[in-house]
N, C-alpha and C positions, 0 to 999 in steps of 0.2 A: 434369544429366540430371533426366528426370522420370519419377516411378512411383506406385504406390501408396504404395508408404514409404518414398520421398520429392521431398516437395512442394517440393525446397528453387529460391531465383531461381536464374538462369544465366546464368554472367554469361560466356559465352565465348568471347573472343573471334573464332572462327570457327561465323560464326548455322546456317549449315546439316546437315544433319542425318546423321550416319552410317550408328544405325539407329533403327526406327522395329521397337516390334513392338505389335499391339495382339489382345487374345481370341486370343490361343495355344491351345493346347490338342492332344496324342498322344499316340495310344495306337497302341503297339507290337501288336498284334491285331485285330480283329475282335468288335468283342461287351466287350473287356477293356473296363476304367472310364478314361476321359482324365484324364490328367497336364495341370489351366491352369494357364499360366503371367500371369505377372503385365504389365502395360502400362507401357514406358517409352519413353522414350526419348533417348539418345544424342547432348548432339553434335558437331560435331569437334572433334578436337584433345580430349575429354575423355576419361575412361579413370574406366574401373568396377571393381572390385571384386567378386565375385561370391562368396558365401557357403551357406553349406545343410547338412542332416544330408546322410549319402550316402543316397541314392532317390532327395531331392525332382527329380532335375532337371537339373541342373546339365550335366555330357555334353550329355543331349539337346539341351536348348534349347543349345549353341556349336554343334551338329549341324544342327536349325533351324536358326542363323544361318547359317552358312557356306554352305545351301542339300545339304544331302547331306540330311535326311530332310526329305518336306512333311509341317506340318503340318497334322492334322486341320481345322484350321477356321484364323481369322485369315491378319493378313495380317505378312507382312516387310518393313519398307524397308530397303537396304542403299547408300550413298551415294546416296541418292535412289531407288534403281531398284530398283523393286517381282521380289522376288524367284524369286516361285511364277508370274509371268506369265511369266518364262524357263524352253524347252524345259531339259530334262538337259544337256543341250551345250553351249550360254549358259554353265548355269549352272559351270557347270566353268570351259567363261574366267573369267568375271565373278571366279568365288575365285582363280583363276590368278592375273589383271591385277591383284587388290584386296581382297585378304586375303592376312598372311599366318596359315597356321593351328601352335600347336605343339599338338599330340597327345596326351592325357593315354599313351599305350604308341608318343609320337616317334612310326612310321611312315615312319623312316629306309628308301633303298632299299638293302638288302641287301649287294644286288651290285655297289658301288658309293661311291669312295669317299670321309671327308668331307670334301673338297673337293666335288665331282661332288653332295651331294650337297646343297649350300649353293650353290649352284649352280643348282641345278636347277630354283628358279620360275624365275630368266632365260635359259633354252632354252625355256621352256610360254610364258612371254608378252616379247611384242617391248616392254611398258608399262615391263614390272619393269627389263628390258634398259636401255635406256633414262635411268630410272627411278635405273638405280647409279653412287653416285661415280665418278669417276677409267671403270676400268674395273668390271666383270665381277671380274672376275678381286684385282682390290688391292681391293671394296667385299668381296669374302669372305673375305682378309685379313686385311685390321682388323679385322674382324667376330669372325676365329677368336681374332686375334693378344685381341682386346678381355674375349675369353669366355678369356682363360685354352689352349687350347687348343696344346700345341708343334705348332711349325713340323714336325717326322720325324715327326706323326699324321697331319697331310695325304692322304697318299699311300695311309694305310689303311685295309683295308676300316674300314667304321664299326661289324661283327661281333668287328672285333680291339677294341675300345675299350671302359671299365667303363662302365656303364651311366652317371654320372656326366660322364660326357663323349658322348655320346649325348643328351641330356639339353639341353647344353651348344651341340650342331652340330643341335636341331631345330627351337633359336632361333635359331641364324644365317642358316639357310633360311628362318625367318620371317621375320625384321630388313630379307632383301638387301632392295632394290630398292625399297623406300619404300615399302611399301602403304600404304592408307586408313586397314586394320583389322585390327591384329593381334589376336586368341582363343585365349588363351592357357589351359590346361584343367591346372590342377594344374600348371608347366611350372619349380617350385622343388623339387618333392617329393624329389630325388634329392639334389641341392644342398648341402654342406657350409655353414654361413654365410660363408663370405669367396665363395666362389661364388656363393650366392642373393644377395646385396647387391650382387654385382661384378654377373650377370644384370640385376639390377633399373636400374639406375642408368646399364644403355647402352636399353635397355628404354625408358625415360624420356625420356630423353637422345635417342634419337635420334625420337622420336614430340613430343617442343614441335619438335625440329628439322622434321622434312616433314606436322607440321600431323596425325598418324597417332593415330586414336583406341582406346583397347586398354580389350578388358573382360576380364579376366581372374578366373577360377576357382581359392580357393587355402583347406585347410580351414585356414592358419596365418593367423588373425587379429590377427594382430603386424604384416601386413602391409599391415592394412587404410590405413593411415595416410601412405600412399605416394599415397593416387588418390584424386579428385574426388569417388569416391560409392561408398555401397553398397546391393545390392544383395540380400535375404534372400531364395531359395527356398526354397518348403516344404515343396514337394509335395505343393500342393496333391492331389484325383481330386473327380469325379465325375460 
């Protein structure tokens, strides 16, 4: 990865880029000052730990990279695609095909069961379905077991589960079907140490196996050593 805060040499075995962000600026309302983001490039298969104080724009940047917010200026290429040259529907499909997003508020579907939430990306994307190891159901079961969700919870509605369990289900949903990019917004905030470590081990081992890039947002700086690169946001406004 290269950025204004990290200009070291790049030794990734996967030379194609996962993210290229240049000149990004965003404001929530016309006339409001613009939140500016540093330029950076993340290579395919590499992992970035993103941190910064509250209000510095970490969640906003993830929403821009996911194609859910349109920047006021600048460009974003994800896995070689200029994201904002796509129409809204095409961006949604691109995200379904190529990105696993772990939202800070989880965004689970409340009327679906645990298992149905995890397998949802494979119903929205033929590519994710085809990428599933063995069958979609088998991969979902493997992820849930790896994240210590008891089997008798799989057919329960997610609203009946604890916050920590919901966060792990959101993680399993993002991981299924080997997306090319994982965007994770505080994905361990509700987890105890054992479940946090279990999730990190699963995330990074699957990412290595599938050449998946990871952008991981956290306030917990003790996790930074697990990642290839770090980038700090400072809330620059202009």
